[in-house]
N, C-alpha and C positions, 0 to 999 in steps of 0.2 A: 504494499500500499504506499503510495506517495503521500508524504505529510504536506500539510498546508505550507510549511516552510520551504519545501522543494517544488511545489506545484506551480505551474505557470501563473502569473498574476500581473495586475497592474494597480496603480494608485489612483483613487478618486476621492476628492475632498479630504486628502490626508489619511485615507483608510485603504489598506490593502484589499483588493477584490480578487478572489480566486477566479481564474478564467475557466469556469465550468458551467454546468447547466442544471436547472431544476427539472426533475423527471416527473411529469404529470401524466394524467390518464383521462380518457373520455368518460363522461358520466351524464345521466339524464337528470334534468332539473325542472323546477317549476316555481312560480311565485304565488304565495298565499297573502292576501290582504285581509288583516283582521281589524275590525273597528269595535268601538264601545261607546258608552255614554260619556266617558272622560278619557284622557290620555293615560291616567293611572291605571284604569281597568284594561285598557287595550294593551298596555305595557306588561301587566301581569299575564295576560293570555299569551302575548308574544313570547315572553321569557320562559313560561312554563312549557309551551308547545315545542320550543326549540332546545329545551334541555336534553342532556344525555344524548348528544348528536354530534360528537366531535369527530369521529372517524367511522367509516364503514367497516373497519377491521373488527370492531366490537359493538357497533350501534346499527340500528335499522336504517338510518339516514345520516347524512351530514347536513346540518341546518344552522340558521342563524338569522338575526335581524339585519336586514339590508339598510333600512332607514325608517325614521319617523315620517308619517304622512300628515299633512294638515287637512282640516275638514274639506277644503276645496279640491283635494286630490283623491278623495275616496268616493266609492260609489253611492254611499248613503249620507254623505255630508257630515260625518262625524269623525273625531280623532281616530287615527289608526297607525298601524305599522305595516311595512312590507317585509315579508319573511321569505327566504329562499331555502328550498329543500332539495337535496340531491340523493340519488341512489343508482345502482348499476342498471336497473331496467325500469320500464314504466310499471310493470306489475309490483315490483318491490316498492317503488315510489308511492303508488296508490295505496298499498297496504299500510305503509308507514304513516302517510298523512291522514288517512281515514282513522287510524288508531289515535294519532296525536290530536287531531281536531276533535274527535269524539270524547277524549279524556281531558283535554286541557283548554279547549275553546268553547265547545258546546256547554261544558259545565261551568264556565266563568260568567259572572253576571253581566248582562246587557250586551254581549258580543254578537257580532255577525262575521261571516266569512265569505270572501269573494276571490275569484280567479284573477290573476294579474298577468297572464301571458296570453297572447294571441292564439286562438284555438285552431289547430289543424285536426279535423275530425279522425284522421288516421293515427294521430298521436295523442289524442286526449285521454285523460284519466277521469274516472267518476268518483266524486267526493260527496257532494250533497245527495246524489242518487243512491249512495250506500248508507249514509247517515240517516236518511229519511225513515228507515225502518224503526228507529228509536221512537218515532211518533206513534207506533203501534196501531196504525190505521187512521189516526186523527191528523196526520200530516197532509198538507195541501201544497200545490205548486202553482206558480204563476209564470207565464212566458212574457218577457219584456225585451223588446228590441232583438228578438231571436235567441235570447238567453233564458234558460229555465232556472228558477230559484225555488228552493224547497223551504217551506215554512213549517218548522217543528215546534209543537206546543210544548212549553216548559213552564216552570213555576213562576217566573217573572214576566211572562208573556210569550214571545215566539223567538226561536233561533232561526235566522235566515242564513242559508248556505247555497252558494251557486252549485248547480248540478255537475257541470264538467269544468275541468281545468286543462289548460294548454300545457305542453311540455316542450323542452328544447334539449338539444344535445350540447352539453357544456364540457368544461374542463375542470378537473379537481386536482389538487395536490401541488399547485404552484407554491413555491416556497423560497424563503431565504433563511440562512443561518447566521446569527450574530454572535461573534466571538469577542469577548471583552476581558478586561484585566480584573474586574470585580463583578460580583453578582448585581450590585447596585448599578454600575454603569451599563451592564447587559440589559437589565430590566428597564432602565430609562430609555435606552436605544430602541428596545422592542416596543415600548409604549409609544414612542414617537412614530415608529414604523406602522403600527396598528392604526393610529389616528389618521395618518396620511393614506393608507391603503383603503380605509373606509370611506374616503371621499369619492372613490370611483364607483359609479353605478353598476348594477348587475353582478356584484360580488359579495361574498361573505367570508368572514374568518371564523371557522366553526369551533375552534378550541376556546377554552375559558379565557375571556378577556382578549382573545385573538393571539395568545401566546402559548407555545408548547415548551414545557420543560423536559418531557420525556420523549425526545426524538427517537425514532425507531428504525431498525433495519428490517429488510424482508427476511423471514425465516428465524429459526432458533435452534439451539442444540436439543431442545425439547420438541419432539415431533408434532405434538398437538398444537403448538403455537404458530400462528401465521406471521407474527412479528415479535420482536424483542428489542431490548435496549441497545441503542447504537453506541457501543463501547468506545468507538473511536472518538466520540465527542464528550466522553464523561471525564471530567477533571480528576476525579478520585481514582480512575483506572489507568492514568497515564503511565504508571510504572510497570504495570503487568499486562497491558493489552496494546495492540497496534494502535497508536494514537494519531489523530489528525490535529492535535493541539500543540501550538507553540508553548514554550515554557512559561511565558507570562500570561497565558490565557487561564482564567479561573472560573469562567461561567459561559454557557452557550444557551441561547434561546432561539427557537425557530418560529417563524411566522408562516402559516399555511393559508392558502387562498383558493377558494372555489368560485367559479363564475360561469356565466351563460355562454361565454366564448373565450377562445384563446386571447383575443385582443384585450378583453376586459381583465383577464388574469394578468397579462403582461403589464397593463397600465398600473394595476394595483401593485404588482411586484416592484415596478419602477419607482412608484411613490414611496413604497416601504423602504427600499434600498437607499434612496436619496435621503429620506428623513432619518434613517438609522445611523448614518455616518456622524460621528461626533466624538466627544471626549470619552476616553476609556475604550473605545472600540478598536481592536487590533486588526480585525479581519471580517470580511463578510463572504460567506460561501453559499452553497445550495445543496439540497438533498439529491443525490445522484446514486442510483442503485444498479448501475451497469445494464440497464434495459430490462431488469426483472419486473419493474413496476408498471411502466407505461410508455407509449410511443410519443408523447408530446414533450419535446425537449426545448426549454426556454433558457437561452444563454444569458448569463449575467452581463456579458459585454454589450449585448443588444439593448440593455436597459439604461445605458449611460448617456446617450445623446439627448 
């Protein structure tokens, strides 16, 4: 293994950038718009429904809040949030969203749920049309502007959910690795990177706070595990494992980005890389698994211009 000390690199804003690429993969995604009587209740529904959704390695979906929506941006004129969900297939995506909307949005006071992606009938998934059965025969539907909405009776009135949601073929796993002299500097840099990446539309950062501390590699010495700790980037293993860390690097954080297109992911990665450069950051690299993970390769050098 070539260490980051020996790997080809260049300097940008005073920080060494490893001349490598982030290895990402195709994924199916959709946008869910959740609204409620207030921003506070919409946020509760948004955060609850996108929880436990950091990685498809161990979760049914990768999900997160894309952005807050003002009342004039939502279908029903109420405060809301735009949520993005991703899975390996439309079938898996539908199953995950039906479960999450049913358990975390339908159950939340005053909420409603709408599709946020243009519908191609050959690629649509059914959400309201599956949740309607909770109405136990009392549910009704209404067709408005060619879209069907289900009205499910609940104890505070009605839960409205759009029947079908559109899907797109997106990209998951865009990433950068931030190597810093201290944990504090690494986290400050990662926080700057997250804030900058989130300014790009059509993307989410699915891990807690947008930051990953437990970067993984494909496979494990234990046959049942799909992924395991990436020892090459663990400071405490520097003396006993093949390390990618320079002697003065004490902490590494990863920013992972999913999006509706390669272009959106690249733009978010670029924002993150530029913002992360700063005090205490020794090096920025990217997760590259030798082609084992995915066919979408985004070179860090392409993000500098």
